[in-house]
N, C-alpha and C positions, 0 to 999 in steps of 0.2 A: 504494500500500500504506500501511496505517496503521503508520507507523514513522519513526524518526529515523536519519539517516545523516550521518556526519562524513567529509569528504574532506580528506586531509592530503597536500599536494604543494607543493614549492617553486616549481613552474612555474605562474604565474598564468593563463596561457592554458589550461592543462590544467584548472585549477580552474573557470574560466569555462565551458568546454565541458561539463564533467561536471555542473556546477550546472544549466545549461540543459537538459541531457538528463534529469536525474533529478528535477527539481522537480515533474514531473507523475506521478512514480512513488512518491514518498514525501511524507508530510505535512510533514516538515521536512528541509531540506538545509543543512548548515553546512559552511563551508570554512575551512581553516587553511593558511597558507603556511609556517608555522614550527612544528615539533613541540614546541617548548619549552612552549607553552601547551596541549598536548594533554590531559594529565591533568586540569588545572583545568577545561577545557571539558567533558570527559566527566562529571566530578563534578557540574557545574552542569546539564547537559541530559539525562543518562540515555539515551545513544544505544543503538540496536539493532545498527547496523553501522558499522564504521570501514573506509573505503577508504584504504589506507595505502601511500604511496610507499616504496621501499626505500632510496633514496639522497637525501640533502639537501644535502651539501656538494659544490661543483664539484670535479671531478677525482677524487673518491672513489667507487668503484663496488663496494665490498666487500659491500654489503647489510647490514652489521652495524648500521647505524643503524636500519633498518627492523625487524630482528629484536629489537634492544634495546627499541624502542617497542612491539613486539608483546608482549614479556614484561611490560612495565609495564602495558599494558592488561589482560592476563590476571590480573595481581596484583590490580588494582582490581576487575575484574568478569569472571569467567571465562565468563559467558553471552554476552558481546558477540561477534558474528561479525566477524572481521577478514579482509578481502580485500586482498591485496597488489597493488600496481601496479608493473610492472617492464618494462624494455626487453627486446627479443627476445633479446639476447645474455646476459641474466641469468636465463635459465630455471632453471639449476642452483641459483642462489641462491633463486629463488622456491620450488622444490621443497623446499629446506632449510627455508624458512619454514613451509611446510605441515606438515612433520614436527615443527616446533616448536609447532604448534597453530593456524596460520592456516587459515581455511576453504578458500581457493582463491587463485589469482592471475590477474591480467588483464594481457595483453601490450599494450604501446604500439607502434603505434597500435591501438586496440581496435575491435572490432566491436560496434556499439550493441546489437544484439539479444542477442548472447552475454553482454555485460556485464550487461544488465538481467536476463537469465535467471539468471545467477550470483548476482546480488544478491537476487533473489526466493528462491532456494534458501537463501541465507545468512540471510534473514529467517525462513524456516521453521525453520531450525536454532535460531535465537535463541529463538523461541517455544517450541520443544520443550524447550530447556534450562531455561527459566523454569518451564514446566509440571512438569518433573521435580523441580525444587527445591521447588515448591509441594506436589507429591505427597509428596515425602520428608518435608517438615515436617508435613504433615497426618497422615501415617502415624505419625510419632514422637509427635505429640500424641495421636492415637487410642490408641496403645499405652499411653501414660501414663494416659489416662482409663479404659481397660479394666482396668487394674491394680486399680482401685477395685471391689471385689466388689459386685455388685448386691444390694440388700436389699429384701425385700418390706415393704410397709406393714402393720403389725400394729395392729388396732384394731377393736373392736366396740361401743365406747361411742357414745352419741348424738352428742356433739360431733364425733367422727371420722367417723361415717357422714355427717354433714352436709358435712364437708370433702370427702370422697371423692365425694359426689354432685355437688358443685360442680366438682370436677376433671373428671369425665366430661362435664359440660355444656360446659365451656370448652375442653377439650383439642382438639376437632376444629376450632376456630376458629384464626385467626392473631392473635387479640387479645393485646396485651401484658399479662402477668400480674404482679401485685405481691403477694408473700407476706410477711405480717407474723407475728411471734411471738417469744417469748422465746428466749434461747440454748438450744440443745439440744432444740428441739421437733420438728425434722425438716424444716426448710424445703427443704433440697436434695432429700430423698426425695420431697417433693410435686412439686418441679420436674421430677424424673425421671419421676414418674408422669404428669404432664401431657405430657411429651415422648413417653412410651411410647404414649399413646393419640392422639397428634396425627397429622396427615397427613405430618409430617416424621419419623416414627419410624424410617424406614430411613436417615436421615441422622444426622450426629454431633450430640451435645449436649455442649457444653463448659462447664465451671464455672470461674468466676474469683472468688477471694476478694479482693474490693476492699479489705478492711481490711488486707491484707498487702502491697499495692502501694505502693511509695514514689513520690513525685512524679517522680523521675528515671527509673524503670522503667515508669511508667504507659503512656506512648505506645508504647514498644517492645513491651511485653507485649500490649497490646490491638490496636494498629494495625500493628505490624511495623516493620521498618527496612531500609534499603538498606545494602549493604556499605560500610563506611567512613563511615557517617553519624555515628558517635561513636567514641571510642577503642577500645572493646572489640567493635565491630561488625565481626567478621572475615569474616562471610558474610551474605548476605541472609536475612532471616527474615520469615515471614508472621505476623501477629498473630492473636489469638484470634477476632476478628470475622471475618476472612477465612477462617480455618480452619473456622469453624462455618457457612460459607456454605451456604444451602439447609436448614440444620438449626436448632438452638436454642442460644442462649447464655444462661447463667445467671449473673447478676451478684449474688453474695452480699454482704451487708453494704454495700449501696450507700450507706447513710447515713453511712459513714465517709469518703466522698470529700470532698476540699477543693472550694471553689467553682470554682477553675480547672479541676480535673479534671471536675467536673460539666458545665461549659460545653463541654468537648471531647466528652463522651459525648452531650450534647444535639445538638451539631453533626452527629455521626455518625447519630443517629436521624432527624434532620430531612432530611439529604441522602442517606441510605441509601448512603453510601460512606465509605471510609476513605482517608487519605493517609499513606503510610509515612514515617517519619522519613528525611530525606535525599532525598525525592521530592516532586514537585509534581503528580503524576498521581493523580487520584482512582480508587480501585478500588471498583466497585459491589459491594454486599453485599445478600444476601437472607436475613435471619435472623429467627427468632421470639425475642422478648426476654422473659425471665422474671427478675424482680429480687426481692430479699428484704432485710429488715432487722429488727433488734430495736429500732430507735429509733422515736420518735414524730416522723415527718417534718413533720407539720403544726405541731408545736411548734417544730421547727427552722426552718421557714419564717418563723414569727413572729419568731424571734430572728435572722433573716438568715443562717442557716447552711446552708440548702438552697434550691435554686431551685424556685419554684413551677411554672414552665413545664416543668421536667424531671419533676416529680411527675405532672403531667398526661399526659406522654408515656408514663410507665412503668406507670400504674395504671388501665388500661382496665377491668380486673377485679381486685378485691382479695380475697385469700383470707387469713383470719386463723386461724392455728393455735392450738388451745387448749393451755394448759400441762398437764403431766401430772397435776397435782393436781386438774384438772377432768375427768380421764379415769379415774376410779377403777376402772371395769370393765376397763381395759386394763393396769393395773399388773402384775398377776400373769401375764397373757398375755405381756407383754414380758419379765418376769423369767424365765419358763420358756423363752422363745425364746433369750435370752442364756445361760441356764444350759446348754442343750443345745449351743449354739455353742461356748462356752468349755470345756465338759467334753470335747468332741471335740478341740478345739485342744490342750488340755493333758493329754490322755489320762487323764481322770478320769471315766470313764463310770459311769453309775448314780447320779449325785448327785441329791439331792432337797432341797427347801426345806420345813422342818417348819411346822406351823400357826402357832406363835408368831412365827417369822421372817416368815411371810407377812403376819400382822397388823401387824407392825412396818413392813413395806414399805408397806402400805395406809395406815397412820397418818402416815407421813412426808410432808412437803409438797413434796419434790423441787424445790428452787429451781434445780437444774441440769437439770431435766426428763429426757427420755429418755436423753440423753448421760450424765447423772449415774447413772441407774439401770444403764446398760450398764457403766460403769466400776466401780460397786459390786459387781455380780454377778461381773465378771471378777476383781476383787480377792479376793472370797470363794472363788471356784473355785481360784485359785492357792494360797491359804492353807489350803484345806480339808485336814483330817487324817483325816476319815472320810466316809462316804457321805451324811450328813445335815447340811445347813446350818441352824444354829439362829440365835437372836437375836444371839448374840455374833459370828456370822460377818459381820454387817453393822454396821459402825461408822458410824452415821448421826447427825450433830449438826445438829439443827434450831434454828439460832440466830435465825431470823426469826419475828417474831410474826405471828399471823393478820392483824393490822391492816396490817402491812407487805405482806402477800401479797394483799391485797384489790385485785385488778386493776381493779375498778370505781372505786376511789378514788385509786389511785396510778398514775402513769405508769411506763413501763418504766425510765426514767432514775432516778426516785425509788426504785424497787424495787432497782435495781442499786446505788445509793448506800447504801441500807439494808443490803444484803448485804455490801458492802465494810466498812462501819462495824462491823457485828456480828462479822465475821471478824477485823478488826483487834483488837477488844476481846477476843475469845476466844483469839486467838493472842498477846496481850500485845505487839502491835506487831511481831511477827516477819513481815516482808514476804514472805520466801520461802515460809513456811507459808501465808500468806494467798493468795498467787498460786497455790500448788499446790491449795489448797482450792477456789478459784474456777475452776481449769482454764485459767489464762492465764499468760503470762510476766510476770516482774517488770517489764519495760519497759512492757508493756501496762497493768499495775496502776498504775505511776507516772503514765502518761498519763491514766488515769481519775481518779486522785487530783487531778491538776492541773486536769482539766476540771471536776470537781465542787467544786474549791476546798477539798479536805480536807487 
């Protein structure tokens, strides 16, 4: 059987006999004559079964030692199947151990066939327990994902029709997709549309905001961890890659990863497997990768901030999302969609946007793109005193010049820098207001100021 078994008994002749018998039954057989090193050995080797003697000190036959170590094993990993070894006269103690959580007990001297049959059953229980934990974690993650209401892609403009045509072409393949575009252009919506039309549509799509992951949580969140692998690891957890197996994983803002984190992602993509924290065993994965960023990764590669080999891995197909200012035909369509959505949410039915307000929305450059439009409409609905939204209902401040917004002459980083500078000037250095205007936290704003040397 593919599995690891640990035999713990103070009688070395028993260890030798059991090791010889079981070495053809399991891929790994370990022996311990002293239980003092039991937990350290388990933590190091990740056993499936422990064959545990009930008494270790001469003259003491209470079985309390075996039950003590049984409880310690359960505290460390409740999925391990523990089978007790006991003498014929200690059957009552063995039954007590089973009541405490042991899988079964074996009498000395043992019957080889019965012993092997019991261990095979213990191995099946171990696999079942692990599968149940995996299912529980996947279900929890799925519920979290389903809380995000699905949203249709709204757009009849030529740039968006071009994007949607590309989506339908690439969705049926398993090619890695790389989505670029400014903040708020709807990169995750496009990722979900690709998954929706893919061969994996019946499986799960998981989204990961790479920009929000710290170095310390990165591996646990993406690859999972074993119980006890670090201080707060109170139970085993599967990572997002394993949870998305057979489905799609969306890595948003992948340009925010440090070089060390990039190397770990590259290793997973190359090996098609993950290794949980606290484990040495690779877990095979089969996922469709979609990545996104608002950064210029080619520029970052030249500066040594992004790995070129990782970019090659993630951008088999690149889809560039147009900013809202280039989708003039879609602005009022989106405004009407969000108007109906928030009118229903805040019980203000019958709201309309008048002609002057519509023209104001069309003339605005929307540096925050669709997300900014959504927030602007929601705010207008909340503050509405009558059924018509006019110019004054939309407090739009276009601080960025047309030159700054010319995407053909400016990189995303340069545009972002211009937005920050203009907001700082407009708000007279009030960083809380600047962060609020940009839709980011103060800490994120300070990080950007540091990166751009402002």
